[in-house]
MDTraj code that builds the backbone (N, CA, C; nanometers):
import mdtraj as md
import numpy as np

residues = "MET THR CYS VAL ILE PHE PHE LEU PRO LEU THR SER TYR ILE LEU SER MET LYS SER LEU ILE ILE THR MET LEU LEU VAL PHE SER ALA SER VAL SER PHE ALA GLN LEU LYS ALA ASP ALA THR PRO ILE VAL LEU ALA MET LYS ALA ASN ALA MET PRO SER ASP THR VAL VAL THR VAL VAL PRO ALA GLY LYS ALA ALA ALA TYR GLN ASN ASP GLU TRP PHE GLY SER ASP LYS LEU LEU HIS PHE SER ALA CYS GLY LEU ALA THR LEU SER THR ALA TYR VAL LEU SER ASP LYS CYS LYS PHE ASP HIS THR SER THR LEU ILE ALA SER GLU GLY CYS VAL LEU ILE VAL GLY PHE ILE LYS GLU LEU LEU ASP ASP MET ASN ASP ASN ASN ILE PHE SER LEU LYS ASP PHE ALA ALA ASP VAL ALA GLY ILE PHE VAL ALA SER ILE ILE ILE ALA ILE LYS".split()
xyz = np.array([
    [-9.2967, 5.9415, 0.6877],
    [-9.2319, 6.0730, 0.6593],
    [-9.1024, 6.0456, 0.7335],
    [-8.9921, 6.1045, 0.6811],
    [-8.8744, 6.1082, 0.7294],
    [-8.8407, 6.2304, 0.7968],
    [-8.7880, 6.2814, 0.9228],
    [-8.7485, 6.3936, 0.9499],
    [-8.6035, 6.4056, 0.9627],
    [-8.5449, 6.5038, 0.9371],
    [-8.4069, 6.5132, 0.9333],
    [-8.3662, 6.6173, 1.0873],
    [-8.2839, 6.5445, 1.1991],
    [-8.2776, 6.6359, 1.3042],
    [-8.1027, 6.6386, 1.3321],
    [-8.0514, 6.7600, 1.3548],
    [-7.9010, 6.7672, 1.3113],
    [-7.8347, 6.7461, 1.4244],
    [-7.9091, 6.7828, 1.5557],
    [-7.8300, 6.7243, 1.6551],
    [-7.8687, 6.5623, 1.7456],
    [-7.9271, 6.5325, 1.7027],
    [-7.9237, 6.3913, 1.7414],
    [-7.7936, 6.3205, 1.7953],
    [-7.6942, 6.3599, 1.7521],
    [-7.5554, 6.2853, 1.8108],
    [-7.5243, 6.3653, 1.9539],
    [-7.6084, 6.4633, 1.9393],
    [-7.5897, 6.5177, 2.0844],
    [-7.6995, 6.4589, 2.2052],
    [-7.8151, 6.4179, 2.1125],
    [-7.9204, 6.4043, 2.2066],
    [-7.8697, 6.2476, 2.2423],
    [-7.8115, 6.1721, 2.1506],
    [-7.7513, 6.0351, 2.2013],
    [-7.6891, 6.0384, 2.3430],
    [-7.6242, 6.1544, 2.3568],
    [-7.5079, 6.1360, 2.4199],
    [-7.5984, 6.1669, 2.5619],
    [-7.6941, 6.2953, 2.5610],
    [-7.7706, 6.3374, 2.7002],
    [-7.8514, 6.2108, 2.6898],
    [-7.8588, 6.1501, 2.8126],
    [-7.9724, 6.0524, 2.8027],
    [-8.0787, 6.0477, 2.9256],
    [-8.0422, 6.1291, 3.0193],
    [-8.1253, 6.1218, 3.1103],
    [-8.1690, 6.2800, 3.1391],
    [-8.2366, 6.2735, 3.2309],
    [-8.2662, 6.4561, 3.3141],
    [-8.1161, 6.5121, 3.3522],
    [-8.1211, 6.3869, 3.4259],
    [-7.9920, 6.4387, 3.4989],
    [-7.8620, 6.4701, 3.4125],
    [-7.8314, 6.4269, 3.3204],
    [-7.7232, 6.4615, 3.2374],
    [-7.7546, 6.6042, 3.1499],
    [-7.8959, 6.6355, 3.1202],
    [-7.9443, 6.7296, 3.0789],
    [-7.8983, 6.8641, 3.1952],
    [-7.9179, 6.8607, 3.2964],
    [-7.9215, 6.9455, 3.3733],
    [-7.7473, 6.9678, 3.4217],
    [-7.7069, 6.8959, 3.4006],
    [-7.5441, 6.9359, 3.4171],
    [-7.4803, 7.0017, 3.2678],
    [-7.5508, 6.9753, 3.1594],
    [-7.4750, 6.9990, 3.0655],
    [-7.5367, 7.1660, 3.0699],
    [-7.6699, 7.1604, 3.1086],
    [-7.7382, 7.3267, 3.1000],
    [-7.6239, 7.4214, 3.2360],
    [-7.5822, 7.3075, 3.2910],
    [-7.5120, 7.4354, 3.4094],
    [-7.4134, 7.4112, 3.3494],
    [-7.2718, 7.3393, 3.2570],
    [-7.1825, 7.3565, 3.2255],
    [-7.1988, 7.4791, 3.0936],
    [-7.3423, 7.4879, 3.0070],
    [-7.3392, 7.5759, 2.8991],
    [-7.3334, 7.7396, 3.0032],
    [-7.4154, 7.7232, 3.1454],
    [-7.4347, 7.8142, 3.2006],
    [-7.3295, 7.9042, 3.2485],
    [-7.2023, 7.8308, 3.3051],
    [-7.1274, 7.8420, 3.3865],
    [-6.9728, 7.9072, 3.2244],
    [-6.9921, 7.8756, 3.1728],
    [-6.9270, 7.9064, 3.0362],
    [-6.9574, 8.0385, 2.9903],
    [-7.1307, 8.0661, 3.0022],
    [-7.1112, 8.2063, 2.9438],
    [-7.1438, 8.3001, 3.0988],
    [-7.1348, 8.2590, 3.2120],
    [-7.0611, 8.3478, 3.3031],
    [-6.9615, 8.3879, 3.2776],
    [-6.8486, 8.2803, 3.2684],
    [-6.7462, 8.3653, 3.2549],
    [-6.7045, 8.4381, 3.1539],
    [-6.7663, 8.4201, 3.0489],
    [-6.7576, 8.4943, 2.8961],
    [-6.8179, 8.6388, 2.9407],
    [-6.9205, 8.6279, 3.0042],
    [-6.9825, 8.7664, 3.0387],
    [-6.9069, 8.8259, 3.1410],
    [-6.8486, 8.7627, 3.2356],
    [-6.7995, 8.8437, 3.3831],
    [-6.6713, 8.9083, 3.2875],
    [-6.6002, 8.8442, 3.1795],
    [-6.4925, 8.9333, 3.1174],
    [-6.5531, 9.0742, 3.0864],
    [-6.6450, 9.0350, 2.9950],
    [-6.7232, 9.1777, 2.9568],
    [-6.7735, 9.2579, 3.0470],
    [-6.8188, 9.2246, 3.1716],
    [-6.8392, 9.3074, 3.2987],
    [-6.7820, 9.3866, 3.3537],
    [-6.6716, 9.3113, 3.3469],
    [-6.5237, 9.3827, 3.4263],
    [-6.4932, 9.5226, 3.3622],
    [-6.5060, 9.4999, 3.2712],
    [-6.4587, 9.6219, 3.1654],
    [-6.5524, 9.7476, 3.1943],
    [-6.6692, 9.6834, 3.1639],
    [-6.7719, 9.8253, 3.2100],
    [-6.7169, 9.9660, 3.2748],
    [-6.6806, 9.8951, 3.4130],
    [-6.6692, 10.0189, 3.5064],
    [-6.5723, 10.0929, 3.4759],
    [-6.4308, 10.0181, 3.4196],
    [-6.3491, 10.0877, 3.3781],
    [-6.3760, 10.2108, 3.2367],
    [-6.5029, 10.1281, 3.1831],
    [-6.4754, 10.2554, 3.0690],
    [-6.5930, 10.3876, 3.1256],
    [-6.6543, 10.3527, 3.2388],
    [-6.7242, 10.4491, 3.3007],
    [-6.6512, 10.5405, 3.3669],
    [-6.5100, 10.4901, 3.4352],
    [-6.4395, 10.5953, 3.5123],
    [-6.3697, 10.6668, 3.4162],
    [-6.3305, 10.6206, 3.3152],
    [-6.2781, 10.7069, 3.2306],
    [-6.3320, 10.8226, 3.1709],
    [-6.4707, 10.8043, 3.1709],
    [-6.5795, 10.9193, 3.1396],
    [-6.5459, 11.0096, 3.2262],
    [-6.5575, 10.9768, 3.3225],
    [-6.5198, 11.0563, 3.4666],
    [-6.4205, 11.0956, 3.5011],
    [-6.3048, 11.0667, 3.4467],
    [-6.1584, 11.1075, 3.4759],
    [-6.0990, 11.1165, 3.6086],
    [-6.1551, 10.9513, 3.6682],
    [-6.1179, 10.9333, 3.8034],
    [-6.0259, 10.8453, 3.7733],
    [-5.9465, 10.8223, 3.6638],
    [-5.8461, 10.6856, 3.7029],
    [-5.6945, 10.7609, 3.6813],
    [-5.6104, 10.6840, 3.8004],
    [-5.4942, 10.6930, 3.7758],
    [-5.4257, 10.7007, 3.6538],
    [-5.3544, 10.7557, 3.5982],
    [-5.2639, 10.7787, 3.4426],
    [-5.1731, 10.6279, 3.3965],
    [-5.1669, 10.5571, 3.5319],
    [-5.0780, 10.4472, 3.5244],
    [-5.1560, 10.3088, 3.5032],
    [-5.2956, 10.3688, 3.5214],
    [-5.3990, 10.2315, 3.5018],
    [-5.4146, 10.1662, 3.3685],
    [-5.3619, 10.0240, 3.3633],
    [-5.4302, 9.9565, 3.2868],
    [-5.5719, 9.9646, 3.1690],
    [-5.5916, 10.0234, 3.0774],
    [-5.7407, 10.0218, 3.0442],
    [-5.7952, 9.9578, 2.9512],
    [-5.9218, 9.8999, 2.9673],
    [-5.9854, 9.7832, 2.8874],
    [-6.0777, 9.8022, 2.7966],
    [-6.0633, 9.8287, 2.6884],
    [-6.1551, 9.9419, 2.5853],
    [-6.2765, 9.8714, 2.5688],
    [-6.3701, 9.9111, 2.5700],
    [-6.4958, 9.8464, 2.5248],
    [-6.5799, 9.9779, 2.4690],
    [-6.6489, 9.9269, 2.3468],
    [-6.7120, 10.0267, 2.2868],
    [-6.8644, 10.0838, 2.3925],
    [-6.8521, 10.2084, 2.3484],
    [-6.9901, 10.3256, 2.4375],
    [-7.0680, 10.2119, 2.4261],
    [-7.1139, 10.1549, 2.3028],
    [-7.2582, 10.0809, 2.2906],
    [-7.2740, 9.9872, 2.3863],
    [-7.1679, 9.9280, 2.4390],
    [-7.1959, 9.8033, 2.4801],
    [-7.2071, 9.8148, 2.6115],
    [-7.1275, 9.9536, 2.6674],
    [-7.1344, 9.9979, 2.8128],
    [-7.2661, 10.0568, 2.8584],
    [-7.3479, 10.1043, 2.7221],
    [-7.4398, 10.1746, 2.7614],
    [-7.5632, 10.0418, 2.7481],
    [-7.5662, 9.9052, 2.7220],
    [-7.5937, 9.7817, 2.7055],
    [-7.6035, 9.7312, 2.8497],
    [-7.5302, 9.7000, 2.9167],
    [-7.4606, 9.7154, 3.0322],
    [-7.5812, 9.7567, 3.1495],
    [-7.5868, 9.8926, 3.0968],
    [-7.6489, 9.9222, 3.2142],
    [-7.7917, 9.9540, 3.1957],
    [-7.8249, 9.9042, 3.0657],
    [-8.0193, 9.8838, 3.0308],
    [-8.0289, 9.7533, 3.0286],
    [-7.9203, 9.6800, 3.0410],
    [-7.9992, 9.5385, 3.0390],
    [-8.0795, 9.5249, 3.2111],
    [-8.1723, 9.4939, 3.2220],
    [-8.2628, 9.4817, 3.3206],
    [-8.3038, 9.3527, 3.3507],
    [-8.3441, 9.2993, 3.4703],
    [-8.4145, 9.1647, 3.4888],
    [-8.5527, 9.1607, 3.4324],
    [-8.6386, 9.2955, 3.4319],
    [-8.7433, 9.2992, 3.4224],
    [-8.8176, 9.3639, 3.2980],
    [-8.7019, 9.3471, 3.2116],
    [-8.7184, 9.4626, 3.0683],
    [-8.8298, 9.3769, 3.0097],
    [-8.8879, 9.4322, 2.9141],
    [-8.9905, 9.3631, 2.7949],
    [-8.9079, 9.2719, 2.7240],
    [-8.7979, 9.2804, 2.7018],
    [-8.7373, 9.1414, 2.6035],
    [-8.7032, 9.0490, 2.7018],
    [-8.6893, 9.0663, 2.8393],
    [-8.7110, 8.8955, 2.8692],
    [-8.8541, 8.8409, 2.8605],
    [-8.9174, 8.9024, 2.8732],
    [-9.0934, 8.8179, 2.8376],
    [-9.0523, 8.7929, 2.6648],
    [-9.0308, 8.8559, 2.5817],
    [-8.9927, 8.7844, 2.4610],
    [-8.9026, 8.6627, 2.4760],
    [-8.7655, 8.6699, 2.5084],
    [-8.6927, 8.5294, 2.5440],
    [-8.7716, 8.4746, 2.6066],
    [-8.8504, 8.4470, 2.7066],
    [-8.9271, 8.3655, 2.7809],
    [-8.9844, 8.2888, 2.7245],
    [-9.1024, 8.3475, 2.6402],
    [-9.2157, 8.3298, 2.5560],
    [-9.1464, 8.2475, 2.4205],
    [-9.0563, 8.3208, 2.3381],
    [-8.9927, 8.2677, 2.2406],
    [-8.9576, 8.1131, 2.2773],
    [-8.8641, 8.1195, 2.3469],
    [-8.8077, 7.9819, 2.3978],
    [-8.9150, 7.8926, 2.4167],
    [-9.0027, 7.9187, 2.5173],
    [-9.1158, 7.8252, 2.5596],
    [-9.1840, 7.7684, 2.4219],
    [-9.2159, 7.8490, 2.3289],
    [-9.2794, 7.8064, 2.2149],
    [-9.1976, 7.7397, 2.1625],
    [-9.0799, 7.7898, 2.1613],
    [-8.9848, 7.6782, 2.0653],
    [-8.9749, 7.5644, 2.0752],
    [-8.9528, 7.5245, 2.2657],
    [-8.9447, 7.3914, 2.2955],
    [-9.0602, 7.2871, 2.3003],
    [-9.2177, 7.3974, 2.2810],
    [-9.3440, 7.3309, 2.2955],
    [-9.3720, 7.2501, 2.1356],
    [-9.2793, 7.3538, 2.0282],
    [-9.3144, 7.3603, 1.8900],
    [-9.2456, 7.1997, 1.8660],
    [-9.1049, 7.2083, 1.8857],
    [-8.9966, 7.0922, 1.8657],
    [-9.0717, 6.9949, 1.9112],
    [-9.1277, 6.9867, 2.0132],
    [-9.1760, 6.8949, 2.0900],
    [-9.2361, 6.7945, 2.0326],
    [-9.3686, 6.8693, 1.9874],
    [-9.4728, 6.8367, 1.9197],
    [-9.4059, 6.7526, 1.7907],
    [-9.3555, 6.8261, 1.7065],
    [-9.2864, 6.7893, 1.6040],
    [-9.2199, 6.6416, 1.6123],
    [-9.1245, 6.6299, 1.6954],
    [-9.0385, 6.5300, 1.7543],
    [-9.1556, 6.4143, 1.7919],
    [-9.2238, 6.4500, 1.8702],
    [-9.3841, 6.3195, 1.9131],
    [-9.4450, 6.2818, 1.8064],
    [-9.5060, 6.3918, 1.7846],
    [-9.5978, 6.3570, 1.6754],
    [-9.5630, 6.3318, 1.5444],
    [-9.4695, 6.3826, 1.4586],
    [-9.4439, 6.3607, 1.3472],
    [-9.3509, 6.2481, 1.3175],
    [-9.2323, 6.2645, 1.4202],
    [-9.1339, 6.1540, 1.3708],
    [-9.1571, 6.0437, 1.4741],
    [-9.2140, 6.0805, 1.5718],
    [-9.2520, 5.9395, 1.6380],
    [-9.1329, 5.9024, 1.7308],
    [-9.0887, 6.0217, 1.7913],
    [-8.9315, 6.0111, 1.9079],
    [-9.0511, 5.9512, 2.0593],
    [-9.0041, 5.8664, 2.1194],
    [-9.0442, 5.8246, 2.2542],
    [-9.0339, 5.9442, 2.3319],
    [-9.1234, 5.9753, 2.4585],
    [-9.1535, 6.0959, 2.5225],
    [-9.0169, 6.1202, 2.5804],
    [-8.9326, 6.0714, 2.6318],
    [-8.7878, 6.1141, 2.7061],
    [-8.6857, 6.1698, 2.5851],
    [-8.6817, 6.0957, 2.4919],
    [-8.6072, 6.1903, 2.3562],
    [-8.6880, 6.2641, 2.3283],
    [-8.7744, 6.3263, 2.3003],
    [-8.8679, 6.4115, 2.2595],
    [-8.8170, 6.5559, 2.3496],
    [-8.8348, 6.5102, 2.5071],
    [-8.8190, 6.6428, 2.6083],
    [-8.6584, 6.6895, 2.6018],
    [-8.5739, 6.5402, 2.6038],
    [-8.4251, 6.5995, 2.5859],
    [-8.4058, 6.6861, 2.4473],
    [-8.4282, 6.5838, 2.3593],
    [-8.4068, 6.7112, 2.2313],
    [-8.4657, 6.8416, 2.1848],
    [-8.6006, 6.8723, 2.2465],
    [-8.6360, 6.9925, 2.2457],
    [-8.5632, 7.0965, 2.3210],
    [-8.5590, 7.0377, 2.4464],
    [-8.4413, 7.1028, 2.5336],
    [-8.3250, 7.1356, 2.4627],
    [-8.2332, 7.0862, 2.4661],
    [-8.1466, 7.0525, 2.4248],
    [-8.1261, 7.1502, 2.2723],
    [-8.1803, 7.1498, 2.2155],
    [-8.1780, 7.2285, 2.0498],
    [-8.2345, 7.3910, 2.1066],
    [-8.3275, 7.4001, 2.1521],
    [-8.3521, 7.5451, 2.2158],
    [-8.2437, 7.6041, 2.2648],
    [-8.2173, 7.5295, 2.3745],
    [-8.0869, 7.5653, 2.4844],
    [-7.9802, 7.6289, 2.3647],
    [-7.9502, 7.5483, 2.2760],
    [-7.8239, 7.5581, 2.2120],
    [-7.8190, 7.6862, 2.1089],
    [-7.9936, 7.7128, 2.0632],
    [-7.9926, 7.8116, 1.9854],
    [-7.9958, 7.9527, 2.0784],
    [-8.0482, 7.9451, 2.1145],
    [-8.0367, 8.0934, 2.2549],
    [-7.9339, 8.0979, 2.3268],
    [-7.8584, 8.0305, 2.3268],
    [-7.6827, 8.0300, 2.3319],
    [-7.6591, 8.0740, 2.2281],
    [-7.6788, 8.0387, 2.0975],
    [-7.5955, 8.1181, 2.0203],
    [-7.6775, 8.2793, 1.9895],
    [-7.7767, 8.2344, 1.9942],
    [-7.8487, 8.4354, 1.9563],
    [-7.7913, 8.4665, 2.0695],
    [-7.7328, 8.4435, 2.2096],
    [-7.6680, 8.5677, 2.2678],
    [-7.5171, 8.5467, 2.2204],
    [-7.4751, 8.4703, 2.1814],
    [-7.3340, 8.4713, 2.1525],
    [-7.3203, 8.5870, 2.0257],
    [-7.4072, 8.5608, 1.9361],
    [-7.4146, 8.6561, 1.7926],
    [-7.4725, 8.7998, 1.8269],
    [-7.5237, 8.8222, 1.9736],
    [-7.5830, 8.9774, 2.0139],
    [-7.4168, 9.0580, 2.0648],
    [-7.3871, 8.9390, 2.1199],
    [-7.2328, 9.0159, 2.1606],
    [-7.1394, 9.0390, 2.0927],
    [-7.1775, 8.9805, 1.9589],
    [-7.0854, 9.0503, 1.8366],
    [-7.1224, 9.1747, 1.7583],
    [-7.2281, 9.2276, 1.8099],
    [-7.2650, 9.3549, 1.7834],
    [-7.2327, 9.4665, 1.8611],
    [-7.1794, 9.5869, 1.8484],
    [-7.1219, 9.6681, 1.8905],
    [-7.2249, 9.6805, 2.0174],
    [-7.3376, 9.7755, 1.9517],
    [-7.3997, 9.8182, 2.0573],
    [-7.5167, 9.7183, 2.1496],
    [-7.4254, 9.5828, 2.1660],
    [-7.5305, 9.4930, 2.2304],
    [-7.4241, 9.3840, 2.2922],
    [-7.4876, 9.3308, 2.4136],
    [-7.3905, 9.2304, 2.4832],
    [-7.4286, 9.1010, 2.5226],
    [-7.3944, 9.0107, 2.5442],
    [-7.3786, 8.8521, 2.6040],
    [-7.4646, 8.8590, 2.7447],
    [-7.6298, 8.9188, 2.7361],
    [-7.7023, 8.9063, 2.8629],
    [-7.7372, 8.7889, 2.8776],
    [-7.6912, 8.7737, 3.0467],
    [-7.7103, 8.6447, 3.1392],
    [-7.8756, 8.6279, 3.1433],
    [-7.9295, 8.7787, 3.1959],
    [-8.0655, 8.7951, 3.2123],
    [-8.1220, 8.7532, 3.0824],
    [-8.0967, 8.7646, 3.0101],
    [-8.1954, 8.7058, 2.8681],
    [-8.1848, 8.5507, 2.8710],
    [-8.0451, 8.5349, 2.8808],
    [-8.0549, 8.3800, 2.8798],
    [-8.1048, 8.2703, 3.0106],
    [-8.1018, 8.3884, 3.1150],
    [-8.1763, 8.3156, 3.1951],
    [-8.3787, 8.2899, 3.1351],
    [-8.3934, 8.4179, 3.1486],
    [-8.5380, 8.4037, 3.0742],
    [-8.5571, 8.3070, 2.9829],
    [-8.4556, 8.2928, 2.8633],
    [-8.4586, 8.1489, 2.7541],
    [-8.4815, 7.9997, 2.8689],
    [-8.3729, 8.0364, 2.9825],
    [-8.3596, 7.8517, 3.0342],
    [-8.4863, 7.8848, 3.1103],
    [-8.5179, 7.9600, 3.1889],
    [-8.7041, 7.9630, 3.2506],
    [-8.8260, 7.9646, 3.1457],
    [-8.8270, 7.9838, 3.0043],
    [-8.9212, 7.9263, 2.9338],
    [-8.8945, 7.8097, 2.8755],
    [-8.7848, 7.7525, 2.8396],
    [-8.7691, 7.6475, 2.8540],
    [-8.7777, 7.5429, 2.9699],
    [-8.7844, 7.5754, 3.0885],
    [-8.8038, 7.4564, 3.2039],
    [-8.9691, 7.5069, 3.2201],
    [-9.0485, 7.5615, 3.1882],
    [-9.1904, 7.6071, 3.2207],
    [-9.2505, 7.5098, 3.0765],
    [-9.1954, 7.5021, 2.9593],
    [-9.2613, 7.4479, 2.8677],
    [-9.1919, 7.2660, 2.8755],
    [-9.0964, 7.2553, 2.9393],
    [-9.0918, 7.0778, 2.9848],
    [-9.1489, 7.0822, 3.0610],
    [-9.2298, 7.1202, 3.1446],
    [-9.3101, 7.0655, 3.2726],
    [-9.4669, 7.0429, 3.2106],
    [-9.4854, 7.1382, 3.1125],
    [-9.5825, 7.1281, 3.0158],
    [-9.5849, 7.0032, 2.9508],
    [-9.4709, 6.9652, 2.8828],
    [-9.4148, 6.8469, 2.8211],
    [-9.3856, 6.7026, 2.9140],
    [-9.3825, 6.7284, 3.0272],
    [-9.3871, 6.6136, 3.1209],
    [-9.5363, 6.5656, 3.2032],
    [-9.6274, 6.7040, 3.2140],
    [-9.7523, 6.6769, 3.2526],
    [-9.8188, 6.5569, 3.1285],
    [-9.7950, 6.6166, 3.0234],
    [-9.8780, 6.4849, 2.8754],
    [-9.8525, 6.3877, 2.9215],
])
top = md.Topology()
chain = top.add_chain()
for i, resn in enumerate(residues, 1):
    res = top.add_residue(resn, chain, resSeq=i)
    for name in ("N", "CA", "C"):
        top.add_atom(name, md.element.get_by_symbol(name[0]), res)
traj = md.Trajectory(xyz[None], top)
């Protein structure tokens, strides 16, 4: 049975667990910078609503839905459990398909399944940020990474 994998060029670049961790840190640091730009604008919008700003202040306009989304983004919200479990199960199922159906070796299976799910989680957060009532949540992304990490431990034990 032939399997078509779209991110194989990426997995050929990532050859060791050390490289994968470095790649994850680079993606995370890029998302921190992106989210920090948005987070810096939130207090300005809240200050505008309270009429507490001097008139000569430069204002970055953030839709009211995004400001509310920043305020409601909690570390232990119910959506974090969904992010954790979805990414964990996606990593496990991708690893199963790659190892048992496509006959990848153990290391390639681990790297490819982690990488693919991490990329999907990152893209999902970018798509969330395009919605006026949602944000790129580092807390959601951290839950994604935690789910991938736990699944990777399960895969590695095998």
